[in-house]
C-alpha positions in Angstrom: -0.2 0.4 0.4 0.9 3.6 -0.2 -0.7 7.3 0.1 1.1 9.9 -1.3 0.9 13.7 -0.6 1.0 16.2 -3.2 0.0 20.0 -1.2 -1.6 22.0 -3.5 -0.5 26.1 -3.5 -3.0 27.8 -4.9 -5.2 26.3 -2.3 -5.8 24.4 1.4 -5.7 21.3 -0.5 -4.2 18.8 -0.3 -4.7 16.0 -3.1 -4.0 12.2 -1.6 -3.3 9.1 -3.4 -4.1 6.3 -1.7 -3.2 3.2 -3.6 -3.9 -1.2 -2.5 -0.8 -3.7 -4.4 -2.2 -5.8 -6.0 -0.7 -9.0 -3.5 -2.5 -7.0 -0.8 -6.0 -6.2 -3.1 -6.0 -10.2 -1.9 -8.0 -11.2 -5.3 -10.5 -8.5 -4.4 -12.9 -7.1 -7.4 -13.6 -3.9 -5.8 -12.1 -2.1 -3.5 -13.1 1.4 -1.6 -11.2 3.2 1.4 -13.6 4.9 3.8 -13.3 6.9 5.8 -13.8 10.5 8.0 -13.7 12.4 4.4 -16.7 10.5 2.2 -18.7 9.8 5.9 -17.8 5.9 5.8 -19.7 5.5 2.7 -18.5 2.5 0.4 -19.9 3.6 -2.7 -18.9 7.8 -2.0 -14.5 5.8 -2.0 -14.2 3.6 -4.8 -11.0 3.3 -5.9 -9.5 2.5 -9.6 -9.0 -1.6 -10.7 -5.9 -1.0 -13.2 -4.6 -3.9 -15.0 -1.8 -4.7 -12.4 -4.0 -6.1 -10.3 -3.7 -3.0 -7.9 -6.9 -0.4 -6.9 -6.0 3.7 -6.4 -8.0 6.2 -6.1 -6.3 10.8 -5.7 -8.8 12.5 -2.7 -8.4 16.5 -2.9 -8.6 17.0 1.1 -8.7 19.7 3.3 -5.4 20.8 5.4 -4.7 21.3 9.1 -7.3 18.2 9.7 -6.6 15.0 10.4 -9.2 11.5 8.9 -9.8 7.9 10.3 -10.2 6.0 7.0 -10.0 2.0 6.5 -9.9 0.3 3.2 -12.9 -2.3 2.3 -13.0 -4.8 0.4 -15.6 -6.2 -1.7 -17.7 -4.7 0.9 -16.7 -7.3 3.6 -13.0 -7.4 4.3 -11.5 -4.5 6.5 -7.3 -4.1 5.6 -5.2 -1.0 7.6 -2.8 0.5 5.6 1.3 0.4 7.0 1.7 3.4 6.0 -0.2 5.6 7.4 0.3 8.5 9.8 -0.8 6.7 13.0 -3.1 4.7 14.0 -6.1 4.6 16.1 -9.2 2.8 18.2 -11.7 2.3 16.0 -14.3 1.9 19.0 -15.0 -1.1 17.6 -13.9 -4.3 19.7 -10.3 -4.5 19.2 -9.5 -2.9 15.8 -8.2 0.0 14.7 -9.0 2.7 12.1 -5.6 4.3 9.6 -5.1 8.5 10.3 -3.8 10.4 7.7 -2.2 13.6 9.0 -2.5 17.2 6.6 
């Protein structure tokens, strides 16, 4: 997995590219990145499938904030991003959420 941040000079926004590599996609047909930035709605964070089997999406996120997020594979399996800036308890048992700091 990877997270790339590109801060814009023209406005207080960061273009964040989330990527799930083929090996971590575990044969998923669809992957969504869900989190605070899209109200944890799967349809709002559908990632694009690439020819190499990985998935990616680029979102414009406001800077000066922290966002909790996770990846949802095929609508049922949760995955954290190992490249997240930090991790916090999700409030659902012993699960954690990934956090990106902008």
